C-alpha positions in Angstrom: 64.4 134.6 60.2 64.7 131.8 62.6 68.2 130.4 62.5 66.9 126.9 62.3 64.4 127.6 59.5 66.8 126.1 56.9 66.7 122.6 58.5 64.7 120.2 56.3 62.1 118.2 58.2 60.0 116.8 55.4 62.1 113.7 55.0 62.5 112.9 58.6 60.7 109.7 59.5 58.2 109.5 62.4 59.2 107.6 65.5 56.8 104.8 64.6 58.5 104.5 61.1 61.9 104.3 62.8 61.0 101.7 65.5 58.3 99.8 63.6 55.8 100.6 66.4 58.1 98.7 68.9 58.3 101.2 71.7 60.5 99.7 74.5 59.4 102.4 77.0 55.9 101.0 77.2 56.8 98.5 79.9 58.8 101.0 81.9 56.0 103.5 82.4 54.9 102.2 85.8 56.4 100.4 88.9 54.1 97.4 88.4 54.9 97.0 84.7 58.7 97.3 85.5 58.3 94.7 88.1 56.5 92.3 85.6 59.5 92.4 83.1 62.4 92.6 85.5 64.9 90.0 84.3 67.1 89.5 87.4 66.2 89.7 91.1 68.2 90.0 94.3 67.0 87.8 97.2 68.2 87.2 100.7 68.9 83.6 99.5 71.7 85.1 97.3 73.7 86.5 100.3 76.7 85.1 102.2 78.0 87.2 105.0 81.7 87.3 105.7 82.4 87.8 109.5 85.8 88.6 111.0 86.8 87.0 114.3 89.0 88.1 117.1 90.3 86.4 120.3 88.8 87.0 123.7 85.2 87.4 125.0 82.6 90.1 124.6 84.9 91.9 122.0 83.5 94.0 119.1 86.3 95.9 117.3 85.6 98.2 114.4 87.6 97.8 111.2 88.6 101.4 110.6 88.9 100.9 106.8 85.5 99.2 106.5 82.9 101.5 108.1 80.2 99.4 109.7 82.2 96.2 109.8 83.6 94.6 113.0 85.7 91.9 114.3 83.8 89.7 116.8 84.9 87.4 119.6 83.3 84.1 119.3 80.5 84.7 121.8 79.5 87.8 119.9 80.0 86.0 116.5 77.4 83.5 117.7 74.9 86.3 118.3 75.7 87.7 114.8 75.0 84.3 113.3 71.7 84.2 115.1 70.9 87.6 113.7 71.9 86.5 110.2 69.7 83.4 110.5 66.7 85.5 111.6 67.2 87.7 108.5 67.2 84.6 106.3 70.8 84.7 105.2 71.7 81.2 104.3 75.5 81.2 105.2 78.3 83.0 106.8 82.0 82.8 106.1 84.5 83.3 109.0 88.0 84.9 108.8 90.2 85.2 112.0 92.5 87.8 113.4 94.8 86.0 115.7 97.6 87.3 118.0 101.0 87.9 116.4 102.6 85.6 118.9 100.7 82.7 117.3 101.9 83.4 113.8 104.9 81.9 112.2 106.5 81.2 108.8 104.4 78.1 108.2 101.1 79.2 109.6 101.2 76.2 111.8 98.3 77.4 114.1 95.9 76.6 111.3 96.4 72.9 112.4 95.4 73.6 116.0 92.0 71.9 116.4 91.0 74.7 118.9 92.1 77.7 116.8 89.9 80.7 116.4 88.1 79.4 113.2 87.3 76.1 114.7 86.2 77.5 118.0 83.7 79.8 116.0 82.4 76.9 113.9 81.7 74.7 116.9 80.0 77.5 118.8 77.9 78.8 115.9 76.9 75.3 114.7 75.8 74.4 118.2 73.7 77.6 118.6 72.5 78.0 115.0 72.6 74.7 113.3 70.4 75.9 110.4 73.0 78.4 109.1 75.8 77.3 106.8 79.4 77.8 107.8 82.0 78.5 105.2 85.7 78.4 106.2 88.9 79.2 104.4 92.2 77.2 104.7 94.5 79.9 103.3 97.4 80.5 105.7 97.6 84.3 105.6 95.8 84.9 108.9 98.3 82.5 110.5 101.7 83.5 109.0 104.1 86.1 110.2 104.7 87.2 106.6 101.2 87.7 105.4 101.4 85.2 102.5 98.7 82.5 101.8 101.2 79.6 101.9 104.4 78.4 103.5 107.4 80.6 102.8 110.8 79.0 102.1 113.8 81.0 101.0 111.6 83.8 99.6 109.3 81.3 97.7 105.8 80.1 98.5 106.2 76.4 98.3 103.3 74.7 96.6 103.2 71.1 97.6 104.0 71.6 101.3 101.3 74.3 101.5 98.8 71.9 99.8 99.5 69.2 102.3 99.0 71.6 105.2 95.7 73.1 103.9 94.3 69.6 103.3 94.9 68.7 106.8 93.4 72.0 108.0 90.4 71.3 105.9 89.7 68.1 107.8 90.0 69.9 111.1 87.6 72.5 110.0 85.0 70.0 108.8 85.3 68.2 112.1 84.6 71.5 113.9 81.4 72.0 111.9 82.3 73.8 108.7 79.8 72.9 105.9 81.9 74.2 103.0 85.6 74.5 102.7 86.5 77.5 100.5 90.2 77.4 99.8 91.6 80.8 98.7 95.4 80.3 98.7 95.5 79.4 94.9 98.1 76.6 95.1 98.1 74.1 92.3 96.4 70.8 93.2 94.8 72.0 96.4 91.2 71.1 95.5 92.0 67.4 94.7 94.1 67.1 97.9 91.3 68.6 100.0 88.7 66.4 98.4 90.7 63.3 99.0 91.5 64.3 102.7 87.8 65.1 103.4 86.6 61.8 101.8 89.2 59.7 103.6 88.2 61.1 106.9 84.4 60.6 106.6 83.5 64.1 105.4 82.1 63.2 102.0 79.2 65.6 102.4 81.3 68.6 103.1 81.4 70.7 99.9 84.2 72.7 98.4 83.7 76.2 97.1 86.9 77.0 95.2 88.3 80.4 94.9 89.0 79.3 91.3 89.9 82.7 90.0 91.4 84.9 92.7 93.1 87.8 91.0 96.3 89.8 92.2 94.1 92.7 92.8 94.5 96.1 94.5 91.1 95.8 96.2 92.1 93.6 99.1 93.7 96.4 101.3 90.9 96.8 103.9 90.5 93.0 104.4 94.3 92.7 105.2 93.7 95.3 107.9 90.8 93.3 109.2 92.8 90.1 109.6 95.9 91.9 110.8 98.2 91.2 107.8 98.4 94.6 106.3 101.8 95.5 107.8 103.1 91.9 107.6 103.0 91.2 103.9 106.5 90.8 102.4 106.4 91.4 98.6 103.3 90.6 96.6 101.1 87.6 95.8 101.6 87.7 92.0 103.3 84.3 91.8 100.2 82.5 92.9 97.2 84.8 92.2 95.8 85.2 88.7 97.1 88.2 86.5 94.1 90.7 86.3 94.9 90.9 82.6 94.2 87.2 81.9 90.8 85.7 81.1 91.8 82.4 79.4 94.1 81.6 82.4 91.2 82.2 84.7 89.1 79.7 82.8 91.8 77.1 83.0 92.1 77.6 86.7 88.4 77.1 87.1 88.4 74.0 84.8 91.2 72.4 86.6 89.4 72.9 90.0 86.3 71.4 88.7 88.2 68.3 87.4 89.7 68.0 90.9 86.3 67.9 92.6 85.2 71.5 93.3 81.4 71.8 93.8 81.3 75.6 93.3 83.3 78.3 91.8 84.1 81.7 93.2 85.4 84.8 91.4 87.4 87.4 93.5 87.2 90.3 93.5 83.7 90.7 92.0 82.7 93.9 90.3 85.9 94.4 88.2 85.6 90.9 87.0 82.0 90.5 85.9 83.2 89.3 82.5 85.0 86.4 84.3 81.8 85.5 86.2 79.7 85.5 83.0 82.3 83.4 81.1 82.6 80.8 83.9 78.9 80.4 84.2 78.4 80.2 80.5 81.2 77.7 80.0 80.7 75.4 83.0 77.0 75.9 84.1 78.0 75.2 87.7 77.1 77.2 90.8 79.1 80.3 90.6 79.7 82.9 93.3 81.5 86.3 93.6 83.2 87.9 96.6 82.4 91.6 96.7 85.7 92.3 98.4 86.6 94.8 101.1 87.9 97.5 98.6 84.6 97.4 96.7 82.7 97.7 100.0 84.8 100.5 101.3 84.6 102.5 98.1 80.9 102.7 98.3 80.8 103.4 101.9 83.4 106.2 101.6 81.6 107.8 98.6 78.3 107.6 100.4 79.8 109.2 103.5 81.0 112.1 101.4 77.6 112.6 99.8 79.0 111.7 96.3 76.5 108.9 95.6 73.5 107.3 97.2 75.0 104.4 99.1 72.0 102.3 99.4 71.2 102.5 95.7 74.8 101.9 94.7 75.0 98.9 97.0 71.9 97.3 95.5 72.9 98.1 92.0 76.3 96.4 92.3 74.7 93.3 93.9 72.2 93.1 91.1 75.1 93.4 88.6 76.5 90.1 90.1 73.2 88.4 89.5 73.0 89.7 85.9 76.5 88.4 85.2 75.4 84.9 86.3 76.2 84.7 90.0 74.2 82.3 92.2 75.3 83.9 95.3 77.5 86.8 96.6 79.8 87.0 99.5 79.3 90.6 100.7 79.8 92.7 103.8 76.5 94.4 103.0 74.6 91.1 103.6 72.8 92.0 106.9 72.0 95.5 105.6 70.6 94.2 102.4 68.7 91.4 104.0 67.0 93.9 106.3 66.0 96.1 103.4 64.7 93.1 101.4 62.6 91.9 104.4 61.3 95.4 105.0 
């Protein structure tokens, strides 16, 4: 006797009885039908490419913790911007790695009109005027302690930092930045930057606020790229958002909007899809995510070891940002994705 013969089947309903003839697989049966009903799409227009800068000429340095990512001297950064424009990438975001001799406790080199960020903005805007330039006013690439603000007696001082980043924002706008993206998470920075830009004739320069920048473990490779990995004293928990908090993240975003932010950014990206969705749902404002260095490097490392398909994982994660509500994504994958989409 078959060991399954005692199983009763006479009362089991048919699939049509269970589903009411609504078979969801019908539209998955062929590539053309899947394309017809696809709800979210990834486009080149969704991409912002973060580029690392280094001093000198004709320099292209690999970032060891980020396979395929390099630091570029300004002349080569211009070429990369030209390549990005040809691929249809709308904007780039620049981040500098300056010499240790130019770093101090206050990050004063950010106020040099000819610092590395401003040199790059002028050169890129002159050569590739059609591409957007996004710059950050956080002080960490310019401090000798790796923090995003001015360090006094072991404390990151808020108001003094805000005054300095507002002044830096004006210099960056004058050099050609189209969007100022302050990431240092000081209270009141958005309003101060908006006032400073407007008072100096830069009313059309937008602000993309790192509204919810979390105290995350995913920033390590980035800190190597800008040369702060071995400099950081302590952590950034006194000014970055606690990863456990969602309501606080919403309050941060709301405050930045009240102060004049034009766009919101969530950083990191993939671990915070719920935050992206909540901000988009509550505020209906252009919302962006930063797929940070740790996210990028995990995919690259797993792909290099044959543990997953790197290209598919890359595209799937970027599509997840779109599904969560992102209008755009800062990602180191940008040129690779743009080439794939164009091909």
